[in-house]
C-alpha positions as CSV (number, residue, x, y, z in Angstrom):
1,X,275.7,-155.4,12.8
2,X,277.5,-158.5,14.1
3,X,281.1,-158.8,12.8
4,X,283.2,-161.8,12.1
5,X,286.9,-161.8,13.0
6,X,287.8,-161.2,9.3
7,X,285.5,-158.3,9.1
8,X,287.0,-156.8,12.2
9,X,290.5,-157.1,10.6
10,X,289.2,-155.3,7.5
11,X,287.4,-152.6,9.6
12,X,290.5,-151.9,11.7
13,X,292.6,-151.4,8.5
14,X,290.1,-149.5,6.4
15,X,288.9,-147.1,9.2
16,X,292.4,-146.3,10.6
17,X,291.7,-147.8,14.0
18,X,294.7,-147.1,16.2
19,X,293.6,-148.7,19.5
20,X,291.3,-151.6,20.3
21,X,289.7,-151.8,23.8
22,X,289.2,-155.3,25.0
23,X,286.3,-154.8,27.5
24,X,285.1,-157.0,30.3
25,X,283.4,-156.6,33.7
26,X,284.3,-157.6,37.2
27,X,281.7,-159.7,39.1
28,X,279.8,-156.5,40.1
29,X,279.3,-155.4,36.5
30,X,281.9,-152.6,36.6
31,X,283.5,-152.3,33.1
32,X,287.2,-152.7,32.8
33,X,289.4,-152.7,29.7
34,X,292.8,-153.3,28.2
35,X,293.8,-151.5,25.1
36,X,295.9,-153.1,22.4
37,X,297.3,-151.9,19.1
38,X,296.2,-153.3,15.8
39,X,299.4,-155.3,15.5
40,X,298.2,-157.4,18.4
41,X,294.8,-158.2,16.9
42,X,295.8,-161.5,15.3
43,X,297.2,-162.7,18.6
44,X,294.0,-161.6,20.4
45,X,291.9,-163.7,18.1
46,X,294.2,-166.7,17.9
47,X,295.4,-167.1,21.5
48,X,293.9,-164.3,23.6
49,X,295.5,-161.4,25.5
50,X,296.8,-162.2,29.1
51,X,296.2,-159.7,32.0
52,X,296.8,-159.5,35.7
53,X,293.5,-160.1,37.4
54,X,294.8,-159.9,41.0
55,X,293.4,-156.4,41.6
56,X,290.0,-157.0,39.9
57,X,287.2,-157.2,42.5
58,X,285.9,-160.8,42.9
59,X,288.5,-162.3,40.6
60,X,290.4,-164.2,43.3
61,X,293.4,-162.2,44.4
62,X,297.1,-163.0,43.8
63,X,296.8,-166.8,43.5
64,X,296.2,-167.9,39.8
65,X,295.9,-164.3,38.9
66,X,296.8,-164.6,35.2
67,X,293.7,-164.7,33.0
68,X,293.2,-164.4,29.2
69,X,290.9,-162.1,27.3
70,X,289.2,-163.5,24.2
71,X,287.5,-160.8,22.1
72,X,284.0,-161.4,20.7
73,X,284.2,-160.0,17.1
74,X,280.4,-159.7,16.9
75,X,280.6,-156.9,19.5
76,X,282.9,-154.5,17.6
77,X,281.9,-150.9,18.0
78,X,283.7,-147.6,17.2
79,X,283.8,-145.1,20.1
80,X,282.5,-142.0,18.4
81,X,283.9,-139.5,20.9
82,X,287.5,-140.3,19.8
83,X,289.0,-138.5,16.8
84,X,288.2,-139.9,13.3
85,X,291.9,-139.7,12.5
86,X,293.1,-142.6,14.8
87,X,289.9,-144.2,15.8
88,X,289.3,-146.3,18.9
89,X,287.2,-149.4,18.7
90,X,285.9,-151.8,21.4
91,X,285.0,-155.5,21.7
92,X,283.6,-157.3,24.7
93,X,285.5,-160.4,25.7
94,X,285.2,-163.8,27.3
95,X,287.7,-164.8,30.0
96,X,289.6,-168.0,30.4
97,X,292.5,-169.5,32.5
98,X,295.8,-169.9,30.7
99,X,295.0,-173.6,30.2
100,X,291.8,-172.6,28.3
101,X,289.3,-173.5,30.9
102,X,286.5,-170.9,31.3
103,X,287.0,-168.5,34.2
104,X,284.2,-169.0,36.7
105,X,283.9,-165.3,37.4
106,X,283.0,-164.4,33.8
107,X,279.4,-163.4,34.2
108,X,279.0,-162.6,30.5
109,X,279.9,-166.3,29.7
110,X,277.5,-167.4,32.5
111,X,274.7,-165.5,30.7
112,X,275.6,-167.0,27.4
113,X,275.4,-170.5,28.8
114,X,272.1,-169.7,30.4
115,X,270.7,-168.4,27.1
116,X,272.0,-171.6,25.3
117,X,270.2,-173.8,27.9
118,X,266.9,-171.9,27.5
119,X,267.1,-172.3,23.7
120,X,267.8,-176.0,24.0
121,X,264.6,-176.2,26.1
122,X,262.7,-174.4,23.4
123,X,262.5,-170.9,24.9
124,X,263.9,-167.5,23.7
125,X,263.9,-164.7,26.2
126,X,264.3,-161.0,25.4
127,X,265.2,-158.2,27.7
128,X,265.1,-154.4,27.6
129,X,266.4,-152.0,30.3
130,X,265.0,-148.7,31.5
131,X,267.9,-146.9,33.1
132,X,267.6,-143.8,35.3
133,X,270.4,-141.4,36.3
134,X,270.9,-138.0,37.9
135,X,272.8,-135.1,36.4
136,X,274.8,-133.1,39.0
137,X,276.9,-130.0,38.6
138,X,280.6,-130.2,39.2
139,X,282.8,-127.9,41.4
140,X,285.7,-125.7,40.3
141,X,288.0,-128.8,40.3
142,X,285.6,-130.8,38.2
143,X,284.5,-133.0,41.1
144,X,280.8,-134.0,41.4
145,X,278.5,-132.1,43.7
146,X,275.0,-133.0,44.9
147,X,273.6,-129.9,43.2
148,X,271.1,-131.1,40.5
149,X,271.5,-129.7,37.0
150,X,267.9,-128.6,37.0
151,X,264.7,-128.5,39.1
152,X,262.4,-129.9,36.4
153,X,259.9,-132.7,37.1
154,X,258.5,-135.7,35.3
155,X,258.5,-135.3,31.5
156,X,259.0,-131.5,31.7
157,X,260.5,-129.7,28.7
158,X,263.1,-127.1,28.1
159,X,263.9,-124.6,29.5
160,X,262.9,-126.2,32.8
161,X,264.5,-129.5,31.6
162,X,268.1,-128.6,31.1
163,X,269.2,-132.2,30.4
164,X,267.4,-132.3,27.0
165,X,270.5,-131.5,24.9
166,X,272.6,-133.9,27.0
167,X,270.1,-136.8,26.5
168,X,270.0,-136.0,22.8
169,X,273.8,-136.2,22.5
170,X,273.8,-139.5,24.4
171,X,271.1,-141.0,22.2
172,X,272.9,-139.9,19.0
173,X,276.2,-141.4,20.3
174,X,274.4,-144.7,21.0
175,X,272.9,-144.7,17.6
176,X,276.3,-144.2,16.0
177,X,277.4,-147.3,18.0
178,X,274.5,-149.4,16.6
179,X,272.4,-149.2,19.8
180,X,268.9,-147.8,19.3
181,X,267.3,-146.1,22.3
182,X,263.5,-146.3,22.4
183,X,262.7,-143.1,24.2
184,X,264.2,-140.5,26.6
185,X,262.7,-138.0,29.1
186,X,263.2,-136.1,32.3
187,X,262.3,-138.2,35.4
188,X,260.6,-137.3,38.7
189,X,263.7,-136.1,40.6
190,X,265.5,-132.8,40.1
191,X,268.2,-133.4,37.5
192,X,267.0,-137.0,37.0
193,X,266.8,-138.5,33.5
194,X,265.7,-141.8,31.9
195,X,266.6,-143.5,28.6
196,X,265.0,-146.7,27.6
197,X,266.1,-149.4,25.1
198,X,264.1,-151.6,22.7
199,X,264.2,-155.2,23.8
200,X,266.8,-157.6,22.3
201,X,268.4,-160.9,23.0
202,X,269.8,-161.2,26.6
203,X,273.5,-161.0,25.8
204,X,273.0,-157.9,23.5
205,X,270.8,-156.3,26.1
206,X,273.4,-156.7,28.8
207,X,276.2,-155.5,26.5
208,X,274.0,-152.5,25.7
209,X,273.4,-151.7,29.4
210,X,277.2,-151.7,30.1
211,X,277.9,-149.6,27.0
212,X,275.1,-147.2,28.0
213,X,276.6,-146.5,31.4
214,X,280.0,-145.8,29.8
215,X,278.5,-143.5,27.1
216,X,276.4,-141.5,29.6
217,X,279.4,-140.8,31.9
218,X,281.6,-139.9,28.9
219,X,279.1,-137.5,27.3
220,X,278.0,-136.0,30.6
221,X,281.6,-135.3,31.6
222,X,282.2,-133.6,28.2
223,X,279.4,-131.3,29.1
224,X,281.0,-130.3,32.4
225,X,278.6,-132.3,34.5
226,X,278.6,-135.6,36.5
227,X,276.2,-138.6,36.0
228,X,275.1,-140.6,39.0
229,X,273.5,-144.0,38.6
230,X,273.5,-144.9,42.3
231,X,270.2,-146.1,43.8
232,X,269.5,-143.1,46.1
233,X,271.7,-140.0,45.2
234,X,269.4,-137.6,47.1
235,X,267.8,-138.9,50.3
236,X,264.4,-137.1,49.9
237,X,264.0,-137.6,46.1
238,X,263.2,-140.5,43.8
239,X,265.9,-143.2,43.4
240,X,267.5,-144.5,40.3
241,X,266.1,-147.8,39.0
242,X,267.0,-150.1,36.2
243,X,263.6,-151.5,35.3
244,X,263.9,-154.7,33.3
245,X,261.3,-155.6,30.7
246,X,261.3,-159.3,29.7
247,X,259.4,-161.5,27.4
248,X,259.5,-165.2,26.3
249,X,258.8,-166.9,23.0
250,X,258.3,-170.6,23.0
251,X,258.8,-173.2,20.2
252,X,255.3,-174.5,20.9
253,X,253.8,-171.1,20.4
254,X,252.0,-171.1,23.8
255,X,252.0,-168.1,26.2
256,X,254.6,-169.0,28.9
257,X,255.1,-165.5,30.3
258,X,252.7,-166.1,33.3
259,X,254.8,-169.1,34.3
260,X,258.0,-167.1,34.0
261,X,256.6,-164.3,36.1
262,X,255.5,-166.8,38.7
263,X,259.1,-168.3,38.7
264,X,260.7,-164.9,39.3
265,X,258.3,-164.1,42.1
266,X,258.9,-167.5,43.7
267,X,262.7,-166.8,43.8
268,X,262.4,-163.0,44.4
269,X,263.9,-163.0,47.8
270,X,266.9,-165.1,46.8
271,X,267.5,-162.9,43.7
272,X,267.4,-159.6,45.4
273,X,271.1,-159.5,46.5
274,X,272.1,-159.6,42.8
275,X,269.5,-157.1,41.6
276,X,270.2,-154.6,44.5
277,X,273.8,-155.2,45.6
278,X,274.6,-152.2,47.7
279,X,273.5,-150.9,51.1
280,X,272.1,-147.8,49.3
281,X,269.9,-150.0,47.2
282,X,267.7,-150.7,50.2
283,X,267.1,-147.0,50.9
284,X,265.4,-146.8,47.4
285,X,263.1,-149.8,47.8
286,X,259.6,-149.3,49.2
287,X,259.0,-145.7,48.1
288,X,258.8,-143.4,45.1
289,X,257.6,-146.2,42.7
290,X,260.2,-148.6,43.9
291,X,258.5,-151.8,45.1
292,X,258.8,-153.4,48.6
293,X,256.5,-156.4,48.2
294,X,256.4,-159.5,46.1
295,X,253.4,-158.7,44.0
296,X,252.2,-158.3,40.4
297,X,249.5,-156.5,38.6
298,X,248.7,-154.8,35.3
299,X,249.6,-151.1,34.7
300,X,250.4,-150.6,38.5
301,X,253.7,-149.1,39.3
302,X,253.6,-150.0,43.0
303,X,254.2,-153.7,42.2
304,X,257.3,-155.8,41.9
305,X,256.2,-156.9,38.5
306,X,253.7,-155.2,36.3
307,X,252.4,-156.1,32.9
308,X,252.3,-152.9,30.8
309,X,249.5,-152.0,28.4
310,X,250.9,-153.1,25.0
311,X,250.1,-154.7,21.7
312,X,250.7,-158.4,21.2
313,X,254.0,-157.7,19.6
314,X,255.2,-155.9,22.7
315,X,253.5,-158.1,25.3
316,X,256.0,-158.3,28.2
317,X,256.4,-158.0,31.9
318,X,258.4,-155.3,33.8
319,X,260.5,-156.0,36.9
320,X,260.7,-152.8,38.9
321,X,263.1,-153.7,41.8
322,X,266.6,-153.7,40.2
323,X,268.8,-150.6,40.2
324,X,271.8,-149.7,38.0
325,X,274.4,-151.0,40.5
326,X,273.4,-154.5,39.4
327,X,275.6,-156.5,37.0
328,X,273.3,-156.9,34.0
329,X,274.9,-160.1,32.9
330,X,274.4,-161.8,36.3
331,X,270.9,-160.2,36.7
332,X,269.6,-161.4,33.3
333,X,271.1,-164.9,33.8
334,X,269.4,-165.3,37.2
335,X,266.1,-163.9,35.9
336,X,266.3,-166.3,33.0
337,X,266.9,-169.3,35.3
338,X,264.0,-168.2,37.6
339,X,261.7,-167.8,34.6
340,X,262.7,-171.3,33.3
341,X,262.0,-172.6,36.9
342,X,258.5,-171.2,36.7
343,X,257.9,-172.6,33.2
344,X,259.3,-176.1,33.8
345,X,257.2,-176.4,37.0
346,X,254.2,-174.6,35.5
347,X,254.0,-172.5,38.6
348,X,250.6,-170.6,39.0
349,X,250.6,-166.9,39.3
350,X,249.7,-165.6,42.8
351,X,246.6,-163.5,43.0
352,X,247.1,-160.1,41.4
353,X,247.4,-157.1,43.7
354,X,245.2,-154.4,42.2
355,X,246.0,-151.9,45.0
356,X,248.4,-149.0,45.5
357,X,250.9,-150.6,47.9
358,X,252.4,-147.2,48.8
359,X,249.1,-146.0,50.3
360,X,247.6,-149.4,51.4
361,X,246.8,-149.9,55.1
362,X,248.7,-152.3,57.3
363,X,246.1,-155.0,57.2
364,X,246.2,-155.1,53.4
365,X,250.0,-155.2,53.3
366,X,250.1,-158.2,55.7
367,X,248.8,-160.3,52.9
368,X,252.0,-159.9,50.8
369,X,255.5,-161.1,51.3
370,X,258.2,-158.5,51.6
371,X,261.4,-158.5,49.6
372,X,264.6,-158.2,51.7
373,X,264.8,-154.9,53.5
374,X,268.6,-154.7,53.9
375,X,271.8,-155.9,52.2
376,X,272.4,-158.3,55.2
377,X,268.9,-159.8,54.8
378,X,269.3,-160.2,51.0
379,X,272.8,-161.9,51.5
380,X,271.3,-164.3,54.0
381,X,268.5,-165.3,51.6
382,X,271.0,-165.9,48.8
383,X,273.5,-167.9,50.9
384,X,270.8,-170.3,52.1
385,X,269.3,-170.8,48.6
386,X,269.8,-174.0,46.8
387,X,268.6,-172.3,43.6
388,X,271.3,-169.6,43.9
389,X,274.1,-172.1,44.6
390,X,273.0,-174.1,41.5
391,X,273.0,-170.9,39.4
392,X,275.9,-168.8,40.6
393,X,279.5,-170.0,40.7
394,X,281.0,-170.1,44.3
395,X,283.5,-167.4,43.4
396,X,280.8,-165.0,42.4
397,X,278.5,-165.8,45.3
398,X,281.4,-165.3,47.8
399,X,282.2,-162.0,46.3
400,X,278.6,-160.8,47.0
401,X,278.2,-162.4,50.4
402,X,281.6,-162.0,52.1
403,X,281.7,-158.2,52.0
């Protein structure tokens, strides 16, 4: 359900909401929040709530550090793990300078502008994330260890799969918040889990991804465990990906998905920094079903992009390189722009790669371009890209490249 400001006011009063979290993300997609009391709600909707952004990564430091949060009433959600007597609710926010001009580091607003531009051009994109995470035991002080919660394997069941009850609690909590998971299962690694979402509009999909990470960490901690979304928590085991399913619907009714795929492949090297933004990201790529080459195929999990077997209603492509350290707002905005680049220029798809790239010989692999193999290489590709400079505000680009 998408609320109006008036409906939020009514909900807060009728449901005895005592605190309202105004949520936003830094440029790297890490959720932050400022809690207000219901008495401040009118001020929040009318003028916004100021905050000190000087300590927020990528937000520019001490100069011009005052920024304003403007809650989006459509994103209201109750946080079910708080007591019913004195509820806590959450809304995502846009960010502005005190003079009302949009803040250039607000990646959620960047995604919304990109969606608006695509719709003006006659295209509606949809995204759905498949997010993987490890469950680790904690020590006597409650600190995370690297001891997996179980030793189960891909799609095993209880009792080998000890995460089944935790996944169920996560899914039920998400459902209470109006987010519908599509499926959940044990992944390949020991203690590794995956929960997938049904596709939705880009902004909702990104909000859901941010909410998901918060819900997982909260529910897992309540069970005395630790959740790890990092790209390669265990050096010898499968890494954590955030596979991104995407589709496009056009006003003319034609199939533009192949052009969108071609556009993303054309800009794949330049995009990689924002899909895989940490040093650890590059220890995941190129093995254990994580791609290393710029290729596509159908039903082939060694590719950068695969087209899953699906009915016409679920016809889509899956990008397999991103991991959960990516900022979903920024990732979706750039994928949308790259897809539009392919559509507008009617880029042809490269030849499909119907081979297993994890076992292919060197001669076969030489036919395909490699995605960046290190954070340094990815940063260099982004910095030299006219496409990235036209798509990403300088403040955000500098935060990613000047580390």
